[in-house]
Steps between C-alpha positions, in 0.01 A plus 500: 500500500618847426610696804355839579829653403504327165137615426604849576788478270283356226247779561760776475644347175150488342442848607825627340428321176133637482595869606746506201246373253160622364341272762582726777140577555410130546736467793222551764279246323764225479596564856146467610459190278804330659393590860169371430619174359745448787227578765276246332767228550461547883848406563656458846856497615664176589515610865117543497451165352735332760311668778155388368640146436619484865162621631315243279752217642437610858125530444494147362698357794260678742198360318640151517554528871151637550345219296690243708393666835133509363524126417628422850222701656232336285639156592487581880142631459385179343642296783 
């Protein structure tokens, strides 16, 4: 995945090319188009992904423990 720094460099290069061409007026439209496309991708950082994966793992573990406790309580109640 491209880093934020690389995206900024790419954006600057595109701006330089466009500003020196007749397409200078289209810069705002291209910027908005790129920003909209990237926003629709709903990307997350690797750190955010790892945090959510750990939360999910922990939640699954707690659920498993609660299911075991519930089964024990139900077994006691039947006796």
